[in-house]
Structures are given as structure tokens and as C-alpha cells.
N, C-alpha and C positions, 0 to 999 in steps of 0.2 A: 612876467614880473613876479618876483618872490617877496612875500610879506613875512617878516620875522615875527613869530608869535610873541616874542618878548620885546618887540620894538616899542616906540613911544605910544602907538595907538592901542597896544594890547592892554586889557584890564589887568590890574594887579592880582596876582595869584592865579592867573590863567593856567590850566593844566597843559602839560605837553600833549601833542596830538596823540601819542601812543597811550596816554593815560585816560583818554575819553572812554566812558563806560561802554563795554561791548555788549552789555545786556540790553541796553536801550535807555530811553528817557524815563521809564517808570522807576521812581525811587524805591518802590517795594522790593525790587530785585537787585538793587545796587550792591548788596552784601554778597551776591553771587558772582560779582565781576571777577574777583581774583581767582576763585576756584574754576571759573569757566575758562579763563586765560590759561591756567595751569593745565587743565584737562586737554585743551586744544593743543598744547605743546608736547604732551606725552606721546610716546610711541605706543603702538597697539599692545605690546607685551610688558609695559611698565607695571610693576607690582602695585602701585598706588592708584592705578587707573580705575579699578572696580569701585573702590571706596569713593573716589571723586564723582564717578558716574552716578552712584546711588545718592550722594549728597545733592547733586544738581537735579536729578530726577525728582527728588522729594521737594526741593526748593521751588521748582517750576510747576509743581502739580496744580496750583491754582489756575495756571494758564490752560492746562488740559481740561479742567472742570468747566472753565468759562466757554471753551470752544464746544465741548460736548453738550452743554446746556442749550446751545442753539438748535440742536437736533432732538430735543426731548419729546417732541410731539410726532415723531416719525415712526412710532410703534416699536422701538427698541428700548430696553431698559437703559437708563442713563448710566448705571454702573458698568454695563457692557461697553457702552460708547467711551467711557473714561478709560477702560482697559485698552481699547483700540487706540485712543488718543495717546495713551502712555507709550505705546509702541512708536507712534509718530514722533513723540518728544525724544525718545532715545535715538531714533534715526537722525533727528535734527542735531542732537548733541554730538553724535559721531561724525557728522558731515560738516559741521560748522567750522568756518575758517575766519578768525578775527581779522586776518590780513586783507580780506576782500572789502572791508569797509562797511559791511552791512551789520546792523544791530541784530543780536541774537533773536530777540522777540519778533522782529520783522521777518526773520527767516523761519522761526519755529512755528508761528501760528499757521502759515500756509501749509507747512509740512504736516502738522497735526490734522488740519482740516482735510487735506488730501487723503490721509490715512482713513479717516472716518468716512469720507465719501466713497472710497474704494470698498470699505466694509459694506455699505449699503448697496453698492453696485454689484458686488460679487457674491455676497453671502445671504442676502435676504430675499432673493427671487425664488419663488416656489416652483416656477416652470422655467426651463432653460430659454433665455431670450438672447438674441444676437447682441453683441457688445455695442454695436452702433446704436441700437434702440435704447439700450441702457444709458449710454452717454447723452442721449437727447432728452432724457427725462427732466433734467434740471432746466434746460431751455424751454421745454414745453410747459412746465409748471409756471415759470416766470411769464411766458407769453399768455397763458390762460388768465393769470392774475391781472396782468396789465390790461389786456383787452376787456376783461370783465368790468374793470373800473372805468375804462374809457367808454364802453358801449352801454353800460348799465344792465348787462345781461350776459349769459354764457356765450362765448364766441362760437361761431360756426366753424366747421372743418375748413371751408374755403378761406375764412378770415385768418385762421391759424396758419394755414399754408402760406398765404401772402405775407403774413407778419414774419414768419421764420424763413421765407424764401425756399421752401421745399414743396414737393408735390403733395397733392391731396392724399394720394395713396399712402405716402410715408407718414403723414399725420395720423391716418387711421391706424397704421401699424403701431405707431408710438402709443396712441390712446388704448389700443387693445393690449399692448404690453404692460400698461399700468395695472391691469387686472391680475397680472402674474407677479406683482411686486412682492406680496407677502401672504403666506398661507395663514389662516386663522387657527388658533389653538383650540383643540377640542376640550381643553380644561377651562377655557374662558367662561366666566360666570355670566349668565344671562337672566334677565327678568328680576322681579322682586323676590322670587323664591330662592335665589342663589343656586340655580340649577346649572350644572356644567353644560356647555354647548353639546358635548358628545352624548349627553343623555337624551337629547331631543332630536338630533339629526337622524333622519330616517324613521322617526316615530310616526304613528298614525295621526293624521290631522283630521279630527272629527268634523271640522267645518267643511271639509271637502264632501263629506257624505250628504250635506244639506244643500249643496249647490244645485243639483237637479231639482230638488223639491222647490227651492226658491224660484228657479226659472219657470217651473210649472205654475207656481203660485202667482207670478207676475200678471199674466193675462186674466186670471180669475179675479184678482184684485181690481184690475182696470174695468171689469164688467160691472162692479158694484156701483150703486148710486154714490154721488160725491160725499154726501153726509156720512154714510156708513163707512166709506173708505177713509174719511178723515178720522172718524172715531177709532177705527182699527189702527191707523198709523199712530195716533196719540197713545193708544193703549200698549201696543206691542213694540213700537219703535221709539216712542217718547217716554215709555215707562211711567205713564201717568196713571193715577188711580181713577176709578169710575167717578168719584166725587169731583176730582180736578177736571176731568173731561166734561162733566155735566156743567160745571161753572163756565167753562170755556166756550162750549157750543150753545149754551142757553137752554138746556133741557134738564129734567130731573134725573137723579141718579138711577131711579128705577127704569126710566125710559132708555137711558144709555145702556143699562144692563140688557134690556130686551133687544135693542138694536145690535149689540155685540153678539148675543146668542144667535139671532137670526142671520147675521152676516157670516158667522163661523159655520153655521149649518149649510149656508149657500156655498161657501168655499169648499167644504168637505164634499158636498154632492158633485160639484163641478170637477174637482180633482179626481174623484172616483169615476166619474163618467169618462174623463179623459183616459184613465188607465184601462177602462173596459173597451173603449173604442180602439185603442192601440196597445194591447198588452205587451207586445214585443218591444215597442219603442218607448213605452212609459218608463220614466225614471224610477229606480227602486226607492220605495218610501214615499212616492208621490201621493199615494192614497192613504198614507198613515201619518200625515203631518199633524202634529199635536199642538194645540193652543191652550194656554191657561188663562182664563178670564180673570 
């Protein structure tokens, strides 16, 4: 059955089917309808093709920005993603056929999105990863989010495998591949001092030198009476003054000072005794631990 668009049931002023906007329903881009039709009708060597292409690329630029913004938290500068998306837009312009009956925006958005996804898949992996594992990243991320909401915790490997319908070993491979996704920049600023990451990578960690001393100190602390141990903890780990400690434990400040001095002398003696008993195995610095009362 054929319906005449200009028959009795047609609204007055209804456009011809060929006049339906090929850009889509968004009125923001209606002014690009005629240039888009003209561009699609041109041959590849038409002299006016380049000018029309530039006009359309500029007119549809907000679409590129909108799509790129979806990926702004993925570690890539948005400006770079917009450049990649612009390539997808040009591909969409070159391949679009109004005669297929699909609106341009419905065709362009997936094309732009695909170009940006390929950029993430192919260019931001710091270690070569099989394409199959790259392609599974989006599904894995979605599965992790969905199961975390459903379970109220991070999903286990077995749960991810069952959800995705793949083997546990493949889940492990995909999760390990995530660590190869992006290398960190040595120029990235770290900490409050605005220090580049490259300035501290491989630097001497002074805290490591104190690890052995702390481990030697642990049993010596445990051997002290509970009250003395509490006072030491409040002073050196709680950063409280002797006056504050005195008020908390119900002693005078002078009494707290004497207990601190006695406890520290006991600790030094026991650490020194341990070093003498086993000079080869004693940690460096174990007998020279310094406390400031």
C-alpha cells in the first residue's frame, strides 16, 4: 500500500521525503544540511570539495568535542582526543551516503567514537599486549563496575570469569594487561613540593635504613612495663608533650620525664646487647637508634 505524502492525511507544508534533513533531528546542525548534501554529491576531484569539507568539519566540531569529553578521565589530554575525533569526523564525511536513509549524526558519532577507542587501544599501551586482550578491556571494565555494584565489593576472578563467559586464566591475563595500559610520565609533578617524578625515582629512601632498627626495637619495647610502653608510644608515636602525657596517665610531668629517661636507657642497653650477642646478624644502626625526649 502506497501513501501519498501530499494526500488528504498529510499535514499542510509537509516536506518532500528527499527534503528531510540528512544531518539529523538536532536543529543546531540544520544549516549544514545543504552543504552536506552537496558534499556527498561531489566527485573526489571536484575543486569545491576541499572548501565544503573544511566548512562541514568546522560546523560539526561540537560533536567531536562532545564525544571526546566522554574519555576525559582516561589519562589522555582532551585536546589530543579531539584531534583524533576530528579524523573520525572526516572519515564520516567522506563515507556518508544520504541515500542510505541514515541521519549523518547517527552515522558520525559511532565513527568518531571508534576512532578514539582505536587510539586508546593502539597507541597508549606502554608494553606490547595482544590485540585480543586489548579488545577485552572495555568488557572487563564494565563487568568489574557492574559486579562491584551488585556484590558491594570488588569481584573475584572466578566471578568475572563466570560473568564474561571466559576462563579464569583469561581473566587474569586481561587484568595483568591493564597494568600495561599507560606508562607514567617522569615529568609528572608529585607531592606538595612540585617535584617531578623523575627526580625521585631511584632516589635513596631514608626510611628503608630504619626498617632493621624498628624491627629490633619491637621486641625490646614489648619487654617494657605497660605504663612505660604507653608513655613511650604517646611521646614518640603520638607526638604528645610530657605535660600532655602527664595529664593523660595521671602522673606529674617530672615523673613522666624520669620514666621516659629510664625506658630509653633500657631500650638502648637491650639493643646494644643484641648487637653484641650477634654482631654479624645485627642490623646496621640497631645500637645507634636515637630518641629525642
